[in-house]
C-alpha positions in Angstrom: 79.2 261.3 161.3 76.2 261.7 158.9 72.8 262.0 160.7 70.1 259.4 160.3 68.1 259.9 157.1 64.4 260.5 157.2 63.6 257.0 155.8 65.8 255.5 158.5 64.0 257.5 161.2 60.7 256.2 159.9 61.9 252.6 159.7 63.2 252.7 163.3 60.0 254.0 164.8 57.8 251.6 162.8 59.9 248.6 163.7 60.0 249.6 167.4 56.2 250.1 167.4 55.2 246.9 165.6 58.1 244.5 166.5 57.4 242.7 163.3 59.5 243.3 160.1 56.6 242.6 157.8 54.2 244.9 159.7 56.6 247.7 159.9 57.3 247.4 156.2 53.6 247.4 155.4 53.1 250.5 157.5 55.7 252.4 155.4 54.6 250.8 152.1 58.1 249.2 151.8 59.3 245.7 151.1 60.8 243.9 154.2 64.1 243.9 152.5 64.0 247.7 151.9 63.1 248.2 155.6 66.0 245.9 156.6 68.4 248.0 154.6 67.2 251.2 156.3 67.7 249.6 159.7 71.1 248.2 158.8 72.1 251.6 157.5 71.1 253.3 160.7 73.0 250.8 162.8 76.1 251.3 160.6 75.9 255.1 161.0 75.5 255.0 164.8 77.9 252.1 165.2 75.4 250.2 167.6 72.9 247.4 167.2 69.4 248.8 167.5 67.3 245.6 167.2 67.6 241.9 167.8 65.4 238.9 167.5 63.5 238.3 170.7 60.8 236.1 172.2 57.9 237.9 170.8 59.4 239.3 167.6 62.0 242.0 167.0 63.1 243.8 170.2 64.9 247.1 170.5 68.3 247.0 172.3 69.0 249.5 175.0 70.5 251.9 172.4 67.6 251.1 170.0 65.1 252.0 172.6 66.8 255.4 173.1 67.0 256.0 169.4 63.4 255.0 168.8 62.2 257.5 171.4 64.1 260.2 169.6 62.7 259.1 166.3 59.2 259.2 167.8 59.8 262.8 168.9 61.1 263.8 165.5 58.1 262.4 163.6 55.6 263.5 166.2 56.7 267.1 165.7 56.1 266.7 161.9 52.8 264.9 162.4 51.6 267.7 164.7 52.4 270.2 161.9 50.7 268.0 159.3 47.5 267.8 161.3 47.5 271.3 162.6 48.9 274.5 161.2 50.0 273.0 157.9 46.6 271.4 157.2 44.5 273.6 154.9 41.2 273.3 153.1 40.9 269.5 153.5 44.3 269.0 151.8 46.6 267.2 154.2 50.3 267.9 154.6 52.6 264.9 154.4 55.9 266.0 155.9 56.0 263.2 158.4 55.4 260.4 155.8 57.2 261.8 152.7 59.6 264.6 153.5 63.4 264.2 153.2 65.7 266.3 155.4 67.0 268.1 152.3 63.4 269.4 151.8 63.2 270.9 155.3 66.7 272.2 155.2 66.2 273.9 151.8 63.2 275.7 153.2 65.1 276.8 156.4 68.2 277.9 154.5 66.2 279.8 151.9 64.3 281.6 154.6 67.6 282.4 156.5 69.6 283.5 153.5 66.8 285.2 151.6 67.5 283.5 148.3 67.9 280.2 146.6 71.4 281.1 145.6 72.3 281.8 149.3 70.7 278.6 150.4 72.6 276.7 147.7 75.9 278.1 148.9 75.0 277.2 152.5 74.0 273.7 151.7 76.9 273.0 149.2 74.4 272.3 146.4 73.7 273.7 143.0 70.8 276.2 142.7 68.8 273.7 140.6 69.1 271.1 143.3 67.9 273.5 145.9 65.0 274.7 143.7 64.0 271.0 143.2 64.1 270.4 146.9 61.9 273.4 147.5 59.4 272.2 144.9 59.3 268.8 146.5 58.8 270.3 149.9 55.9 272.4 148.6 54.3 269.2 147.2 54.2 267.8 150.7 52.8 270.9 152.4 49.2 272.1 152.0 49.7 275.9 152.3 52.3 277.7 150.1 55.7 278.1 151.6 57.0 281.2 149.7 55.5 283.9 147.6 57.5 284.8 144.5 58.2 288.5 144.1 60.3 290.6 141.8 63.1 290.8 144.4 63.0 287.0 145.1 61.1 284.6 147.4 59.2 286.0 150.3 58.6 283.4 153.1 55.1 282.8 154.2 54.0 281.5 157.7 54.2 277.9 156.6 57.9 278.3 155.7 58.6 279.7 159.2 56.9 276.7 160.7 58.9 274.2 158.6 62.2 276.1 159.4 61.5 276.0 163.1 60.7 272.3 162.9 63.9 271.6 161.0 66.0 273.5 163.6 64.6 271.2 166.4 64.9 268.1 164.3 68.5 268.9 163.3 69.3 269.2 167.0 67.7 265.8 167.7 69.6 264.2 164.9 72.9 265.7 166.0 72.5 264.4 169.5 71.8 260.8 168.5 75.4 259.6 168.2 76.2 261.1 171.6 75.8 259.4 175.0 74.1 256.3 173.6 74.4 253.6 176.2 74.5 250.2 174.4 73.1 248.9 177.6 72.2 245.3 177.2 69.3 242.8 177.4 68.7 239.8 179.6 65.7 237.6 178.7 64.8 235.1 181.5 62.4 232.3 181.0 60.2 231.3 184.0 58.9 227.8 184.5 55.5 227.5 186.1 55.2 227.6 189.9 58.9 227.8 190.9 61.2 230.7 191.2 59.0 233.3 189.4 58.8 235.7 192.3 62.6 235.5 192.7 63.1 236.5 189.0 60.9 239.6 189.5 62.6 240.5 192.7 66.0 240.3 190.9 64.7 242.4 188.1 63.6 245.0 190.6 67.1 245.1 192.1 68.6 245.5 188.6 66.5 248.6 187.9 68.6 250.2 190.7 72.0 248.9 189.8 71.8 248.6 186.0 69.2 251.2 184.8 70.2 250.8 181.2 69.5 247.1 181.1 66.5 245.8 179.1 64.7 243.2 181.2 62.5 240.5 179.6 60.7 237.9 181.7 58.9 235.1 179.8 56.7 232.4 181.3 56.5 229.1 179.5 56.7 225.3 179.6 60.1 223.5 179.8 59.8 222.5 176.1 59.0 226.0 174.9 61.6 227.7 177.0 64.2 225.1 176.1 63.7 225.7 172.4 63.9 229.5 173.0 67.2 229.0 174.8 68.6 227.0 172.0 67.5 229.6 169.4 69.1 232.4 171.5 65.8 234.1 172.2 66.4 233.9 176.0 69.6 233.8 178.0 68.5 231.2 180.6 65.4 230.0 182.4 64.6 229.6 186.1 62.6 226.9 187.8 62.5 223.3 188.8 65.6 221.4 187.6 65.2 218.1 185.8 68.2 216.3 187.3 69.4 215.3 184.8 68.4 217.7 182.1 66.8 216.0 179.1 69.0 218.1 176.9 72.7 217.4 176.8 73.3 220.9 175.7 71.8 222.3 178.9 73.7 223.0 182.1 71.9 223.2 185.5 72.8 225.2 188.5 70.9 224.5 191.7 70.1 227.6 193.8 67.8 226.4 196.6 65.2 223.8 197.4 61.5 223.9 197.7 59.2 221.2 199.0 56.2 219.5 197.4 53.2 220.4 199.5 49.5 219.4 199.3 47.3 222.4 199.4 43.5 222.9 199.8 41.0 225.4 201.0 41.2 226.0 204.7 37.6 224.8 205.1 38.1 221.7 202.9 36.9 218.4 204.5 40.3 216.8 203.8 41.9 218.6 206.7 39.7 216.6 209.1 41.1 213.4 207.9 41.8 210.6 207.5 45.1 211.4 205.7 46.6 208.1 204.9 47.5 207.4 201.3 44.3 205.5 200.4 42.2 208.4 201.8 44.2 210.9 199.9 43.8 208.9 196.7 40.0 209.3 197.0 40.2 213.1 196.9 39.8 215.1 193.7 43.2 216.4 192.6 44.4 219.3 190.4 47.9 218.5 189.2 50.3 219.6 186.5 50.3 217.8 183.1 52.2 214.6 182.3 55.9 214.9 181.8 56.5 217.6 184.5 58.5 216.7 187.7 55.6 217.4 190.0 53.3 215.1 188.0 56.0 212.3 188.0 56.3 212.7 191.8 52.5 212.6 192.2 52.2 209.4 190.1 55.0 207.7 192.1 53.4 208.7 195.4 50.1 207.1 194.4 51.5 204.2 192.4 50.2 201.5 194.7 46.7 202.9 195.0 43.8 201.2 193.3 41.8 202.8 191.9 44.2 205.7 191.1 43.3 209.2 192.2 40.9 211.3 190.2 43.0 214.0 188.5 42.3 217.0 186.4 45.5 218.3 184.7 45.8 222.1 184.9 48.6 224.1 183.3 49.1 227.6 184.7 52.1 229.8 184.2 51.3 231.9 187.2 51.7 230.5 190.7 49.1 233.0 192.0 46.6 231.7 189.5 47.1 228.1 190.5 46.5 229.1 194.2 43.4 231.0 193.3 42.0 228.0 191.4 42.5 225.7 194.4 41.0 228.4 196.7 37.8 228.5 194.6 37.4 224.7 193.9 36.8 221.4 195.6 40.2 220.1 194.4 43.4 219.5 196.3 46.6 220.7 194.7 50.2 219.7 194.7 52.6 222.7 194.6 56.1 223.3 195.7 56.9 226.0 198.3 60.0 227.5 199.9 59.6 227.6 203.8 58.9 231.4 203.8 56.3 231.1 201.1 54.6 228.3 202.9 54.4 230.4 206.1 52.8 233.2 204.0 50.0 231.2 202.3 47.2 233.4 201.0 44.2 233.7 203.3 41.8 230.8 202.8 44.5 228.2 201.8 46.0 225.6 204.1 48.6 222.9 203.7 47.6 219.3 204.5 49.4 218.0 207.5 50.9 215.1 205.7 54.6 213.9 205.8 55.6 213.4 202.2 58.6 211.3 201.3 61.5 212.6 199.1 59.5 215.9 198.6 62.6 218.2 198.1 62.4 220.1 194.8 65.7 221.6 193.4 65.1 225.1 192.0 67.8 226.7 189.9 69.0 228.1 186.6 69.3 226.3 183.2 71.7 227.7 180.6 73.5 226.5 177.5 76.5 224.3 178.5 79.9 225.7 177.6 78.6 229.1 176.6 79.6 232.0 178.9 76.8 234.4 179.8 76.6 237.8 178.2 77.5 240.7 180.5 73.8 241.4 181.0 73.0 237.8 181.8 76.0 237.7 184.2 74.7 240.8 186.0 71.3 239.0 186.4 72.9 235.8 187.7 75.0 237.7 190.2 71.9 239.6 191.5 69.9 236.4 191.5 72.4 234.5 193.6 72.6 237.4 196.0 68.8 237.4 196.4 68.9 233.6 197.1 71.7 234.0 199.6 69.7 236.7 201.4 66.6 234.5 201.5 68.3 231.5 203.1 70.7 233.4 205.4 70.5 232.6 209.1 69.2 236.1 209.8 66.3 235.6 207.4 65.5 232.2 208.8 65.5 233.5 212.3 63.1 236.2 211.3 
């Protein structure tokens, strides 16, 4: 198998760094189509996909991440030479940005064989081709590489540095096709307020059981995550189920139930009462935007109240942020909690002692109907279900 070329190595590192095809191409002074050809060529040589379209741009696969690290090491070695021992008199060396492997190998073989003819024989090239490679290498290096003498070319310190760099780079390139774990990627959307901690706990478990798996957690609204699911940018999303889903293409799997709960500061006057529906309607409320299940429940609960409660829509993608806002405001909030989460409310918060009708909230997974999960997504779902089962087991409830 042929090793990756120098342009392919540069393209892989640039795309892994920027995660944008246009930005990576601009960094290398290439067109996006030329950069794409380099990436496609590298994937064909290695026989593995290195990048895929993701939520925030182009994402490296598990194999792509490993290859990008090796490409970074290769180019960092050349960049260190360019900026250090090969920099001379204000004239920069440009091995990292311009050299081809034939340039480095021509220097190394000429040094090893003691002549251009010997290097040509070792490389399987003509003498003119090796001479041209040496001339091109010299154009990229500030100090001279060889001194021409009557008996031939005498290597100078810069040639020894380039040859040593090529030996290390050749070893890195030779190792690239070996032991590359294609791994996998699971991208999980997280709806606000419900199930987010469970996703992170499941990811933590997967770091032990599936260390090669690329884990992506993405907070967002139902509409945003739904479109990402349809486009294939995420595998599934976790949170409050719609029952039924507004999208016929979506399938819902219930995992457990939470309960709508009214929350306020522990020292808020609302805890002293009264707590009938009319009194609650006179409080200041912080609630989710229109169209969300919690907002629909809130409006149905206060449907008969006149005037309706004063509300300030707040959209957070972090449950902790929502709690902090309630903790530092005069507003009362409506959030959903599992029993163990309600027992562990942050200091300074307190649930209102109010019996709420039909307050059960189904939490689960939304996927594309009729589409089997990828192996990576299946591993996540298995671990997720195990976490849920552990949470609601009799032992955990007793504790």
